[in-house]
Backbone as a chain_set.jsonl record, in Angstrom:
{"seq": "XXXXXXXXXXXXXXXXXXXXXXXXXXXXXXXXXXXXXXXXXXXXXXXXXXXXXXXXXXXXXXXXXXXXXXXXXXXXXXXXXXXXXXX", "coords": {"N": [[100.867, 98.881, 89.823], [97.732, 99.732, 89.631], [97.756, 99.559, 87.327], [98.304, 97.266, 86.216], [96.338, 95.766, 88.163], [93.893, 96.325, 86.882], [94.448, 95.548, 84.258], [94.395, 92.771, 84.603], [92.109, 92.331, 85.66], [90.664, 92.716, 83.402], [91.181, 91.064, 81.818], [90.686, 88.4, 82.828], [88.008, 89.221, 82.947], [87.171, 88.966, 80.689], [88.148, 86.396, 80.32], [86.283, 84.765, 81.261], [83.236, 85.499, 80.402], [83.415, 84.962, 77.775], [83.462, 81.994, 78.154], [81.282, 81.092, 79.522], [80.149, 82.383, 76.848], [80.681, 80.253, 75.493], [80.109, 78.159, 76.759], [77.038, 78.562, 76.708], [76.993, 77.819, 74.028], [75.689, 75.863, 70.827], [77.296, 73.803, 71.044], [78.812, 70.892, 70.179], [80.595, 68.626, 73.061], [83.38, 68.12, 73.486], [84.562, 69.837, 70.982], [83.551, 72.328, 72.503], [85.514, 72.5, 74.727], [87.956, 72.582, 73.305], [88.058, 75.235, 72.205], [87.404, 76.668, 74.398], [89.88, 76.169, 75.936], [91.977, 77.125, 73.924], [90.618, 79.669, 73.57], [91.595, 80.803, 76.315], [93.848, 80.463, 76.308], [94.643, 81.77, 75.19], [93.721, 84.5, 75.971], [95.781, 84.676, 78.152], [98.039, 85.034, 77.078], [97.936, 87.463, 75.675], [97.644, 88.565, 77.965], [100.31, 88.148, 79.455], [101.62, 89.787, 77.241], [101.137, 91.969, 77.71], [101.481, 92.619, 80.481], [104.6, 91.754, 80.051], [104.644, 94.224, 78.529], [104.116, 96.14, 79.878], [106.334, 95.416, 82.073], [108.808, 96.615, 80.611], [108.083, 99.411, 80.107], [108.26, 100.533, 83.466], [111.474, 99.498, 84.07], [112.564, 101.106, 81.84], [111.179, 103.968, 82.765], [112.451, 103.658, 86.049], [114.876, 103.477, 85.364], [115.602, 105.914, 84.156], [114.857, 107.283, 85.91], [116.8, 106.828, 87.52], [119.032, 107.545, 86.699], [118.781, 109.753, 86.173], [118.872, 110.928, 89.272], [121.238, 109.69, 90.381], [122.976, 111.834, 88.126], [122.166, 114.333, 89.758], [123.484, 113.611, 91.668], [126.408, 113.609, 91.441], [126.644, 116.267, 90.152], [126.047, 117.808, 92.336], [127.894, 117.088, 93.908], [130.407, 117.38, 92.838], [129.559, 120.608, 92.653], [130.024, 121.017, 95.82], [132.596, 120.224, 96.166], [134.173, 122.266, 94.765], [133.093, 124.126, 96.311], [134.967, 124.072, 98.498], [137.069, 123.475, 97.969], [137.652, 126.498, 97.013], [137.406, 127.468, 99.689]], "CA": [[100.49, 98.496, 90.108], [97.341, 99.857, 89.679], [97.098, 99.318, 85.808], [98.443, 95.736, 86.264], [94.874, 94.479, 88.351], [93.107, 96.396, 85.446], [94.585, 94.6, 82.837], [94.242, 91.495, 85.034], [90.621, 92.286, 85.899], [89.965, 92.8, 82.212], [91.658, 89.225, 81.183], [89.4, 87.479, 83.834], [86.323, 89.188, 82.244], [87.033, 88.532, 79.248], [87.762, 84.979, 79.526], [84.971, 84.893, 82.18], [82.222, 85.899, 79.095], [83.953, 83.916, 76.715], [84.379, 80.731, 78.899], [79.737, 81.537, 79.912], [79.134, 81.946, 76.011], [80.743, 78.576, 74.686], [79.402, 76.739, 77.547], [76.135, 77.984, 75.886], [76.771, 77.013, 72.624], [75.128, 74.35, 70.436], [78.677, 72.732, 69.7], [79.343, 69.502, 70.84], [81.785, 69.367, 74.938], [84.681, 68.091, 72.434], [84.471, 71.256, 70.609], [83.829, 73.117, 72.91], [86.6, 72.379, 75.796], [88.694, 72.975, 72.648], [87.232, 76.274, 71.793], [88.058, 77.242, 75.759], [90.907, 76.541, 75.634], [92.115, 77.91, 72.926], [90.898, 81.429, 74.091], [92.53, 80.426, 77.518], [95.491, 80.248, 75.776], [94.962, 83.867, 73.929], [93.938, 85.246, 76.955], [96.561, 84.162, 78.729], [99.282, 85.24, 75.835], [97.809, 88.684, 75.493], [97.82, 89.898, 79.317], [101.566, 88.26, 79.162], [102.615, 90.364, 76.149], [100.365, 93.452, 78.149], [102.848, 92.858, 81.943], [105.366, 92.28, 79.408], [105.101, 95.713, 77.778], [104.129, 97.322, 81.122], [107.362, 96.324, 83.292], [110.014, 97.208, 80.559], [108.07, 100.814, 80.785], [108.564, 100.332, 84.615], [112.458, 99.727, 83.637], [112.84, 102.464, 81.327], [111.351, 105.121, 83.913], [113.415, 103.375, 86.744], [116.22, 103.532, 84.821], [115.66, 107.535, 83.703], [114.911, 108.18, 87.282], [117.998, 106.75, 88.228], [120.105, 108.712, 85.938], [118.575, 111.631, 87.06], [119.19, 111.357, 91.092], [123.271, 109.784, 89.981], [123.759, 113.233, 87.825], [121.84, 115.423, 90.084], [124.139, 113.95, 92.911], [127.116, 114.296, 91.166], [126.688, 117.459, 90.297], [126.322, 118.196, 93.656], [129.357, 116.487, 94.84], [130.977, 118.24, 92.101], [130.23, 122.094, 93.662], [130.51, 120.649, 97.024], [134.482, 119.806, 95.805], [134.633, 123.49, 94.39], [132.898, 125.14, 97.177], [135.782, 123.304, 99.73], [138.756, 123.909, 97.57], [137.336, 127.837, 97.619], [138.015, 127.621, 100.607]], "C": [[98.78, 98.061, 89.919], [96.614, 99.256, 88.438], [97.15, 97.814, 85.754], [96.925, 95.229, 87.077], [93.839, 94.685, 87.295], [93.266, 95.655, 84.602], [94.37, 93.435, 83.67], [93.122, 91.025, 84.973], [90.079, 92.049, 84.589], [90.235, 91.636, 81.377], [90.655, 88.401, 81.579], [88.596, 87.247, 83.139], [85.953, 88.905, 81.193], [86.582, 87.25, 79.175], [86.638, 84.25, 80.41], [83.463, 84.645, 80.84], [82.057, 84.918, 78.107], [83.811, 82.446, 76.595], [82.29, 80.749, 78.482], [79.489, 81.247, 78.367], [79.535, 80.311, 75.386], [80.207, 77.375, 75.532], [77.819, 76.426, 77.127], [75.835, 77.693, 75.334], [76.099, 76.477, 71.853], [76.189, 74.075, 70.158], [78.75, 71.137, 71.278], [80.429, 69.461, 72.568], [83.092, 69.154, 74.052], [84.765, 69.442, 71.964], [84.836, 72.347, 71.416], [84.7, 73.314, 73.973], [87.525, 72.957, 74.431], [88.612, 74.055, 72.413], [88.174, 76.829, 73.194], [89.265, 77.447, 75.994], [92.175, 76.876, 75.11], [92.081, 79.74, 73.085], [91.527, 81.121, 75.205], [93.622, 81.01, 77.45], [96.087, 81.235, 75.13], [94.845, 84.549, 74.872], [95.124, 85.84, 77.67], [97.77, 85.038, 77.942], [99.064, 86.723, 76.12], [97.886, 89.138, 76.987], [99.002, 89.307, 79.412], [102.35, 89.315, 78.385], [102.321, 92.148, 77.17], [101.552, 93.392, 79.722], [103.935, 92.737, 81.228], [105.772, 93.539, 79.263], [105.193, 96.862, 78.505], [105.574, 97.223, 82.377], [108.319, 97.319, 82.42], [109.611, 98.873, 80.376], [108.372, 101.106, 82.163], [109.968, 100.697, 84.086], [112.963, 101.111, 83.204], [112.361, 103.315, 81.935], [111.709, 104.744, 84.843], [114.963, 104.017, 86.207], [116.627, 105.476, 84.268], [116.05, 107.821, 84.639], [116.621, 108.348, 87.634], [119.16, 107.565, 87.747], [120.398, 109.861, 86.472], [119.143, 111.841, 87.865], [120.763, 111.29, 90.758], [123.283, 110.936, 89.185], [123.755, 114.643, 88.889], [123.199, 114.975, 91.354], [125.536, 113.833, 92.533], [126.932, 116.122, 90.72], [126.652, 118.315, 91.445], [127.437, 118.012, 94.541], [130.591, 117.24, 94.064], [130.999, 120.078, 93.189], [130.137, 122.179, 94.886], [132.585, 120.722, 97.211], [134.486, 121.346, 95.991], [134.124, 124.458, 95.316], [134.407, 125.03, 98.64], [137.24, 123.899, 99.629], [138.916, 125.741, 97.326], [137.915, 128.505, 98.642], [139.218, 128.28, 101.586]], "O": [[98.339, 96.912, 89.962], [95.509, 98.719, 88.352], [96.206, 97.154, 85.32], [96.368, 94.264, 86.554], [93.102, 93.815, 86.831], [92.335, 95.03, 84.094], [93.81, 92.747, 82.817], [92.791, 89.92, 84.541], [89.121, 91.283, 84.479], [89.58, 91.317, 80.384], [89.884, 87.789, 80.839], [88.198, 86.187, 82.655], [84.84, 88.646, 80.735], [85.592, 86.769, 78.622], [86.223, 83.137, 80.088], [82.92, 83.562, 80.622], [81.084, 84.279, 77.705], [83.927, 81.755, 75.583], [81.932, 80.463, 77.339], [78.836, 80.236, 78.108], [78.752, 79.467, 74.951], [79.964, 76.203, 75.246], [77.242, 75.34, 77.064], [74.711, 77.193, 75.302], [75.079, 76.616, 72.527], [76.4, 74.006, 68.947], [78.734, 70.797, 72.461], [80.881, 70.527, 72.985], [83.846, 70.121, 73.95], [85.122, 70.246, 72.824], [85.816, 73.087, 71.333], [84.733, 74.502, 74.296], [87.852, 74.119, 74.675], [89.815, 74.25, 72.243], [89.316, 77.281, 73.119], [89.789, 78.537, 76.224], [93.239, 76.906, 75.73], [92.901, 80.636, 72.883], [92.689, 81.252, 74.821], [94.225, 81.791, 78.186], [97.203, 81.544, 74.712], [95.723, 85.402, 74.997], [95.426, 87.027, 77.791], [98.373, 85.804, 78.694], [99.936, 87.291, 76.778], [98.269, 90.301, 77.118], [99.573, 90.377, 79.627], [103.471, 89.698, 78.719], [103.079, 93.115, 77.238], [102.4, 94.278, 79.825], [104.695, 93.653, 81.54], [106.838, 94.018, 79.651], [105.762, 97.938, 78.32], [105.929, 98.09, 83.175], [108.695, 98.405, 82.86], [110.535, 99.682, 80.456], [108.898, 102.218, 82.2], [110.108, 101.839, 83.649], [113.546, 101.967, 83.869], [113.272, 104.142, 81.915], [111.377, 105.731, 85.5], [115.788, 104.798, 86.68], [117.729, 106.001, 84.107], [117.117, 108.409, 84.817], [117.358, 109.305, 87.872], [120.032, 108.112, 88.422], [121.308, 110.563, 86.913], [119.993, 112.729, 87.806], [121.505, 112.272, 90.777], [124.092, 111.554, 89.876], [124.58, 115.55, 88.998], [123.821, 115.891, 91.892], [126.18, 113.992, 93.57], [127.35, 116.989, 91.487], [127.183, 119.425, 91.481], [127.784, 118.595, 95.568], [131.598, 117.622, 94.66], [131.833, 120.555, 93.959], [130.139, 123.319, 95.352], [133.398, 121.115, 98.048], [134.737, 121.815, 97.101], [134.582, 125.599, 95.256], [134.618, 125.888, 99.497], [138.072, 124.409, 100.379], [140.014, 126.289, 97.422], [138.584, 129.536, 98.701], [139.344, 127.9, 102.75]]}, "num_chains": 1, "name": "protein.A"}
């Protein structure tokens, strides 16, 4: 969750900086608005890509841990069955 906050903070900061830069640039209002919209779209796409990558990593880690726990459970169950059949 901390990583997502960092990514979001960077995206918001970068967007705010770009907007401030465009608003102080010597362009026409229409041109400036078009640049702002384009940059915001770009920032959102970048943020979405970063979040999708992070979710993919989290899913892989979750599945890896789930498989490990399942394997450990199966191993423990088999050992318990062996011990029960020996007695």
